[in-house]
N, C-alpha and C positions, 0 to 999 in steps of 0.2 A: 486425624489423618484420613484422607480418602483411601479406600481400598481398591476402587476400580473406576476408571474414567472412560467414557465413550468419546471417540474423536470423530466429530461430525464434519469431516472434510476429506480431502484426498491430496495426492501429490506431495511436494516437498514439505509443506506445512504440517501435514499429517505425520510424516516421518519425524519432523522436528519435535512435535508434541509428544509422540511416543517415546523418543529418546529422553526427553525431560522427565517423563513419568517413570521410566525405568530407573533413572538416577535418584528419584524420590521413593523408589520401591513401591510404586503404584501400578497395578495391572491395567491393561488397556484393551478396549474393544474397538476394532476398525469396522467401518461400514464401507461398502464398495458397490459400484454399479457393475453391470455385465462387462462393460468395456475395461474395467479395472480389476478383473478377476486375478490377473497375474501381477498386480501392482506391488511395489515394495512395502507400502504401509500395511496392506492386507497380510503380507507374510511376516512382518515384524511384530504385529500385535499379538497379545495372548489369545484373543478370540477375534473372529471376523464374520460379518454377516452381510450377505448380498441384500441390498435394499431396492433393487429395481433395474430397469433397463438403462441403456447408455445415456440418453439425454438427461441433463441435470434436472429438467422439469419432471422427470419420471423417477428420480432417485435422490440426489443430494439436496434438492429443494422441497422434498416432500416431508413436511413436519410430522405427519402421523406415522410415517415409517421410521423416522429417527426416534420418536418416542417409543414406538413398539420395540425397536431394537434395544433401547435403553432399559425398558422394563423386563424384556426377556432375559437379558444378561445381568440384571440387578446391579446397575452401576450407581455410584453416588453422585456423579456429576457428568456434564457434557462440556467438552471444549469445542467451540465452533470454528477455531482458526480464523482465516480471513476469507472474504467473499461468501457466496452461498447464503447461509442463514445467520452469519456472524453479527449482523447489525439489525436483526429482526426483533423488535420489542415483543411482537406477538409470540414468537418462538420462545423467548425468555420467559414470558408470562406462563406459557403452557408448561415449561420445565418446572417453574415454581409450583404450579397447581398439582403437578405430579410428584412433588417432593424430590425433584432432581435439581441439583445446583447447576446453574448456568455460569460458566467461567467467563465472565465478562461484566460489563456495567449492568446496573439494575435496569429493569424495564422503564422505570420512572426517569432515570437519567437519559436513557436512549430517546425517550419521547421529548425530553427537554431539548434534545439536539436532533430531533426527528428527521429533519431535512435541512438543506442548506439555507432555505429562506427563514425557517424558524431559528436556526442557529445565528443568523445575522442579527435578528432582533435581540436575542439573548446577549450576544457580544456587545451590542450598543448599550444595553442596560448595565452591563458590567464595566462600561467605560473603555472598551477596546475598539479601536477604529476599524471600520469596514469600508470597502469601496463604495462610492456613491451609487445609488441604484434604486430599484423599486422597493417599497416597504414590505411587500409580500408577493404572492403569486400574481402573475400577469395573465389575465384570462382571455383577452381579446387582442386582435391585431391592432385595433385603434388604441388600446391602452398601451400596447408595446411601443407604438410609434410616439405617443405622447411622452412616455418615460424616456425613450432614447433621445428625443429632442431636448428634454429638460436636462438630462445628464450630460449630453453632448457626445457625438461620435468620436472614436469608435467605442462600441459597447460589446459586452459578452451576453449571449443568451444562454442560460444555464438550467439544466434539469435539476429539480430539487432532490431527486433520488439518484442522480447520475453517478458514474464512476468510470475510471479507465478511459476518459475522454468522450464517452458516449453522451449524447444529449447536450453537447456544447457547440456553439457557433459564434463566430465573430462577425459583426456587422459594421460597415463603414458608411452606410447611407441607408435611406428609407427602403430602397429596392432590396438590398441584401438583408435588411432587418426582417422584412416580411417573409422572404424566402427562408431565412434561418429560423424564424419563429415557428413556422409550420414544420420544418424539417426536424428541429430539435424535439418538438412535442411528439411527432410520429416515432422518432427513433427511441425516445424515452419510454413511450407506451409499449413498444415491442420488447425492449430490453428489461424494463422494470415494472411494467403494468401500471405506470403512473405518468400522466402527461403534463404534470405541473411544471412550469418554468418561471424563472425570475430574470431580471435584467440588472446588470451592474456595469459601471464604467470599466472599459478595458485599459489596463495598465500596460503601457508599451515597454518592452525590454525588461521585464521584471525578473527577479530571482524568486524561486519557489522554495521557501524554507519552512520546515516543520519542527515542532518540539515534542519530544516523547514525554508523556506524563504517566505517573502511577498514583493511584489513590486507593487507600485501604478503607475498611469499613468502620474505622475509628475516627474518620474525618481528616486524616493526614494526606496531603497531596504534595507531590514533588515533581520536578521536571528533571530529565536526564540529558539535557543539552539539545542542540539542534542538529538537523540533517539538511544538507543542501540537495534538493531534488530537481534542480533546474534543467538537467540534461534529459530532455524528454521530447517525444514526437507525438503530436496530436494528443497532448495531455497524458500520455502514457510514459512513465518513468523508465529510463534506460540505465543510467549511472547515477549513483548517490554517494555522498561522502560526508564525513563528519570529522572535525568541525567544518563549518562552511568557510570557504576561502574569503567570501565577501565580509563576513563578520570577523574572522580571525585576523585578517590582514588590513582591513579598511575601516570597519565600523564596529569595533570591539564593544562599545557601550550598548549596542543593540541587543547583545546576548542577555544582559540583565533585564532590559525593558521588555523584550519579547517573552522571556521566560516568565516574568511576573504576569504578563498579559495572558499567557497560556494557563497559568494556575488560576487566575481570576475567572476565566471562562469555566474551567473545571469546577471551581467552587460554586459558581452560580448554578451549575447543573447538578450539584451534589454527586459528582462523578466518582465512581469506584473502578478499580482494576486498571488495565493498560489502555491507553488511547493516544491519539496524536492530534495536536492542534496545528493546523496548516495556515501559513501566512504567505503573502506576496510582499516583496520589498521593491520599491521603485528605485530609479537612478539617483534619487536625492535622499535615500536612506529612510523614507517614510514606509512604515509597514502597515498592512491591512489584513484583517482576519478573513480567511476563506471558509473553512469548515473544520469539523472535528470528525476524525475517523474513529469510530467507537469499537476498536478491536486492536489486535496485534497487527503491525504493518509488515509488508513484504520485506522492507529494508531494516527491520529491527536488528539484524546481526551486527551492523556497523556500530550501533549504540552499545551493544554488548561488548564489542571488542575494546572500545575506548573507556568504558566504565567498569568492566569486569562484572556487571550485573546480568544474571540470566533472567531475561524478561519473561520467558514462558514459565519458568519455575515460580517467579514472583506472582504471575497471574494465578497459578494454582494455589499458592500459599495464601494470597489475599482472599480468594474465594472460600478458603477454609476458615477465614476469620482471623488469620495471623496479621498483626500490625506490621507495618514496614520497619525493617530492622537494618537497613543498609546505611544508616547514618548520613553523614555528609558525603555526597557523591563526588568522587575524584575523577578527573578526566586526564587521560594520559595517551599521547600518541595520536595517530591519524588512521582512519579506516575508509576504504572505498569498496563499493559493491557494484558489480556488473550483473545485470539480469541476462542470463543466457536463455534466449528464446528460440523456438523452432520457427523461425521466420526468415524470409529473404529480404534483407534490408535494401537490396537494389532492385526489388520488384514491389515497391510501395509497402514493404514489410508484410507481404502476403504470408499467411501461415503455411508452414511446411510440415504437415503431419506425415507420419510414416514410421518405418522400423529403423531403429538405430543399429547400424552394423558394427561400428567400433565406438567404444566409449572409454576414453582415457583421461581422467581428470588430473589436473596439476596437483603438486604437493610442495613440500618444503616449508621452511620457516616463514611464518607470516601469511600462510595461505589457508583458507577455509572454504570448503565447498558444501553447500546445503542443496541436496538434490535427491530425487527419487528415481533417477534414470540409471540404466545399465545396458550393456551390450545385449541386443536382442529385444529390448523394450520398445513398444510401439507408442509413439506420441499420437494420442487420439484427436480426431477432428472435433470432438464434442466439447472440449474444455479449453481453458487457457493454455497457450502454447509454451508456457515456461518449462524449460528443462531443468533449470537450477539457478543458484545464485553463487557467484564467485566473489569472495570477500578477501581482501588483503589488508594487512595491518603493518604499520611501520612507526618508528619513533617520531617521524614527521611526515609531512605530505609528500615530499620528494621520495622518501624511502617507500612509502605505500604505493606510489605511482610506479616506481621502478619494479617492485615485486609484482604489481598487477600486469605490467607489460610483459614480464617474463612468464607469468602464469597463463595469460591469454595465449601466448605462443605455444605453450605446452598442452593446452586443452584441445584434445582431438575427438571430434565427433563426426562420423561419416554415415551416409545413408539419407541424410536430410540436410536442408539448409539451416544455418544458425546465424545469430547476430554477432558472433565472435569477430569476424573480420571488421565489421563496422565499429565495434567497441575498441579494437586495436587502433583504428584510425582516430577515434575520439581521444584516447589516452596519449597519442603521439602528436596531437594537434597543438601548435604553439600557444594558442589562446587558452586551451584547457590547462596546459602545463603552467601557465602564469596565473591560473585561477580567474581569468577574465572571461566570463560567459554569462548568458541569461537563458531564458526559456526558448529563445530563438536560435540557440547555438546549432542544434541538429539540422534545422532547415537551411541555415547558412552553410553548413558543411556539405550538405547534399547538393546545394546549388553552386558550390565553389568549383574552381578549376581542378581541384584535387579529386573530384569524384571518379574520374576515369582511372586514376592511379589506384584508388581504393578498390575499384571493381576488378582491375587486373590482378591485384594481390589476392582477392577472394577467389 
């Protein structure tokens, strides 16, 4: 059993990890930047160390400071959460060299899935379909044009190290391809320090469906069902649910096929710990591999609600060498998650940093709120704008939706703009209620005649 773990993150995921450690009777060390001096995670941990100035590049992304904090406090392991250093094989390597356990996949597994282009090759070797596209990186404008013409428009230009929708562009002709190629490379270089891109066929009106996987150090790999993450804007997820309405009500046989595919990819990479295999599903029930997220996901709580498995505790136990002991996973009920962000959805989702004046989270049966916010807390402009995650659970989808609609109406946050009014509109939309939606749902809602009514309500 570990005695002490350093949490190399901030915000709600840091709070989530600290809570799991407390329940396992493990002490915690929080790291924080100057902007996070009054943060909840720094107050909850047994120890807290300031690691730098407010910009992430001067604090949460500085490996040497994370390692120094770990050595000073004599921890057994580091949990990276999501974002920041969570998918850095280099960071995991350094942890190993310093005899500090990295709670996540091995550096070797991360390199096997190092970026989206490399992952595509591995998926094909494992016999898992991927969208038609380039075989690897596309280095020049001429190569990009040749690939797009071979695959056929429309195509997606994708950053190999991208995330959160950055470094992704859709092209419908040669002119938009050339523009998108250079824009994606520049955007990725600024955000991730890597300008590599690849090209794949754009699947129109797809569903974005991912499978949660767990792998222990004994070679056992399982999946814990799917999550439908199709409600997104500019490739950033807004609402997630499990099980997927598309699979549950229309293509039930896909669950078994996609679950097996997710495990095959994980086995090919010798994957350990928690991860997520992402797919897209077209209108004809064909599925294609997208990428592997080599960490815990933001939307992991909905999987926890329908399986009863604490994924963060499982991460820690696996890192300690414990074999998976959860047996046959059973799925019960339905869960939905809304990401509550400090953004103005009616001003192009512009971030709305500032001081929260009133913070009143909802409660009651079937409601879970994972958050680091409180009245008087300041949402910093330096980091992700997430305030928290609202999760509801019901015996079926209808009940989970009813509870979510009620919970959103109770969630009171003043002083800043939030995405709550927009998520209320999503939950009350007839197409969402019927489970009939794709990744284009949000744009269609924003462009519909209902927009004015939604804004008036906000």
